[in-house]
N, C-alpha and C positions, 0 to 999 in steps of 0.2 A: 504493499499498500504507500504510496505516496503523493504527496502532493503537487499538481500538474498546472500551471498557471498558461501557459498555450503560445504559442508562436511570440516573437518578441522580432521587435522590427527597427533597423536601425543597431547603434550605439545604446540606446534607452532601454528599453524594458526587458529582462533576463525573467525567467520564472520562480514563481516561487511554489517549493516543491515539497510534502511530508514524505521521504522516502521509508520504506519498513525491511529492514533485512533482518532476518532472523539468527542471531547472534545470542551473546550474552543478553539478559533483560537489564541488568545493572551495570555494565559497564559503561563507561565514558558519559556517567550525570554526574552533573555537582548541580548546589544549589545556587542560585543566581538571588541577587537584593535588587541592581539596579542596572542592569546591562547596558547601555548605550551602544549603539553599531553606526555604523558612518553615514552619511546623508545619502550616498552612491546605493542605497538596501536595493539590491536585485538578486533574486534566486532561481537555481533551477536544481532539480537534486538529481544525487548519484542516480544510476543505471537500474532498472530492476533486478534486482537479481534473486532467485529461487525462495521466495517467500511464499507460504503458503495464501494460496486465492481470499481477500479478506473476506469477500462475501459468502464466504462459506464459515465463517466465522462466527458460532452460536450468538441470536442475540434473544435476549430477555425479555421477555415482554412486560415491562412493570406492571403488575398489580399490589393492589393488599390486600390483608388477612383474607376477605371475602372473596378475592379472586377477579376483582371488578378493578378496571382500570381508576386510578386514583384520581379526584376529580380539581387536584392544582396541576397537572399535566398541561403545559401548554403549547402549542404550536408557533414556534415564535414569528416575529415577524419586524420586531426593532431590538436593538442591543444600544444599551449605556453605560458608560463607564466615566466616571464624574472625575474620577483621581487623574485620568492622564485625558481629562477631555474629551472623548472619543463617544461618538455616537455612529451609529449604521443601519440600512434596512439590513431584515435576514433574508434571504431566500433559499427554497430546499437543492440539496444536493443530492446525489446518490455515489454509487460507484459505478465507476466506467464498464466497459467490454474487456478494458484489459488493465482491470483492478487497479483504477487509478481515483484518487481524489482530488477535483479540481476545483477550489475556492473560486468564486465570480470572479468578474470583472465588470466595472472598475472596482479596484482596490478596496475605493469606499462601501462595497456594500462585501459583504458576509456568507457566508453560507451555513444551515445546518445540516448536517448528516441526517436524513429522515431515515438514515436505516438503523438510528441506535436511538437512545431514549429520547424524550420529550423532556426541557427544560422544567423543572420540579418533578418528575417522574421518582417513585421512591428506591428505586434500583435502576443502574445502568450511569455511562457515562453520555451525557448530551453534549454533541461534538462542534464547537461553531469554529469556520475556520475561515481565516484573511490571508493574503497578500501580505507581505510587507510593503512593497509598490509596486507600480506598473506603471511604463513611459512618463515617469518626471513625477507622479503621485504618490504622495505617502498612503500606506495603507491603514484604514481604521484600525487594526489591532496592532501596529507597528511600535506601539509603546507598551504593551503588556508587560513586558521585560522589567518595569518600571512600576509593577503594581507591589505592592507590601500586604500581608496579610490581615484581614481585618476592611481592606477597602471594598467597596459597594460594585458591584454589577446589578443592574437594569435589564431584566429583559421583559419587554413587552407579548403578549401571544396571545391567541386566540382559544378560548374556551367553550366548548358548546355556543362557538357563536359570538361569543362575548368576551368583548376585549379585557384582559387582564395583566398586571402586572406583578412581576414575581422580582424580589431583592435576593440576590447572592453574596456572600461574603466573600472573600478572595483566605483562602488556607493556605498558598504556597503558591513558587513560580519556580520551574525547573528549567534546566535547557538539559538537552539531550543529544548527542553525537547523530547524527544520521546514518554515520556508521556502523551503529549499534542500539539502533532507534529500537525500544522495547515497546513494539506498535500493540501487542495484544494487552499491556499496559497500561496505555492509553489511550484504547479504546473499548474500554474492560465495558461489559456488560452485566458482569455479575456484582459489581460492588455496591455499595451504598451511593443512591443518586447522587449525582454532582454536574457541573460543570465543567468541560473542561476547552478552553480558549488556544487557538493554536495558529501562532504562525510562523516565518523561518527567522535567523539570526546567525550571531555567531561571527568568527570568522570569513571571511570573503575568500573564496577562492577564485582567482581571473583568468585562470588557464581554463576554469570550465563555467563561468558564471556562475556558478551554484555558490550559497551561504552552506555551511558546514555542520551546523545547528538548526533545533526548531526549539525554539520558546513556547513553553506550554504553562498555561496559568491555571489552578484550580480551585475552583469555588463550589461553597455547598448552600444551600437557602440559608438564609436567616433568620 
């Protein structure tokens, strides 16, 4: 599984990608507090190599003790992150036939992985992904590495046709090397309900046009 941004045009946009290579799940992981990457933030992920097809990973259907889908889960349409002055519309994204997860363009829009949990569900990871930038435009999630535990993430969504606002609090931010990305952990659908915001970051490899890491901010309902 990887993030791919599509094609680049000229020298400006490369592509932001989440690549999953099944190696040691915990290798190359470090805590980050407030990483600041360069202003020329462009990324294309390493080539797909021998991973388990992501669409075959079992996805838990969030239910409560009675076996009924929880009323608090929402289909997201907008996200706000006050601490970094970020906001963006959210659209549904899925897994492509070549097992890739592609955040939407422009980078001021983010994508919710519709095959996973909904934000607010008691079980599973609700994944919202965005490009770090494209064509010189900074992505809505570009500064999530600067978030601190306790910062709020507000998700606006629809529940039974009604607009609902859910508030999450950040529990931690991690940087994962793409070469050893523990994708099963990031996309885990068996954990207690949580939100995972994902973008690219870390060192930039000019020879490939790739950033070497992915930044993931985890949050839970307030």
